[in-house]
C-alpha positions in Angstrom: 51.8 11.8 13.2 48.5 11.2 14.9 46.9 11.4 18.3 48.5 12.4 21.6 52.2 11.6 22.1 54.3 9.9 19.4 52.2 7.9 17.0 52.8 7.4 13.3 50.2 6.4 10.7 51.1 3.1 9.0 51.0 3.0 5.2 48.2 0.6 4.0 50.6 -1.8 2.4 52.4 -2.6 5.7 49.2 -4.2 7.1 50.0 -3.1 10.7 48.0 -1.0 13.2 49.3 2.5 13.7 50.5 1.4 17.2 52.4 -1.7 15.9 53.8 0.4 13.1 55.0 3.1 15.5 56.7 0.5 17.7 58.4 -1.1 14.6 59.8 2.2 13.3 60.9 3.2 16.8 62.8 0.0 17.3 64.4 0.3 13.9 65.4 4.0 14.5 67.0 3.2 17.8 69.0 0.3 16.3 70.1 2.3 13.3 71.0 5.4 15.3 73.0 3.4 17.9 74.9 1.6 15.2 75.5 4.8 13.2 76.7 6.8 16.3 79.6 4.3 16.7 80.5 5.3 13.1 80.4 9.0 13.9 76.7 9.6 13.0 75.1 12.8 14.3 71.4 12.4 13.8 68.8 11.8 16.5 66.4 8.9 17.0 63.5 11.3 16.1 65.2 12.2 12.8 65.7 8.5 12.0 62.0 7.8 12.8 60.9 10.5 10.4 63.3 9.3 7.7 62.1 5.7 8.1 58.5 6.7 8.1 58.9 8.8 5.0 60.7 5.9 3.2 57.9 3.5 4.1 55.3 5.9 2.7 57.2 6.9 -0.3 58.0 3.4 -1.5 54.3 2.4 -1.5 55.3 -1.2 -1.0 57.9 -1.6 -3.7 61.7 -1.9 -3.3 63.2 1.5 -4.5 66.2 -0.2 -5.9 64.8 -3.0 -8.1 61.0 -2.3 -8.1 60.1 -5.7 -6.6 57.1 -5.9 -4.3 58.0 -5.8 -0.6 56.6 -8.6 1.7 55.2 -6.9 4.8 55.4 -10.2 6.6 59.2 -9.8 6.7 59.2 -6.4 8.3 61.0 -6.5 11.7 62.2 -10.1 11.2 65.9 -9.5 10.6 68.2 -11.3 13.0 71.9 -10.5 13.3 72.5 -14.0 14.8 71.1 -15.6 11.7 73.1 -13.5 9.3 
C-alpha cells in the first residue's frame, strides 16, 4: 500500500498505473465479495483486495495452474453477458 488513503502498488507485469491497478482490484474485490456473500461468504472487501493484490504479485505474470504467461490486456475485460 502506498500514499495517503487506499492505493496499491501495481506489479510491473500488469502494465497499469498504481491508480488504475487500485481501481481494478477494488472493482474485482467488490464483485467477488458480493457474489460470495450470497453463498454464505464471511470476508470483507478489504480482505478480498489484499488477497487479490497478493495473488497478482505472487504469480509474477504467469498462470499458477498451468504456468502460461498471462496477458495483462485481458485484465478487467470479463463480461457476464458474453459468457
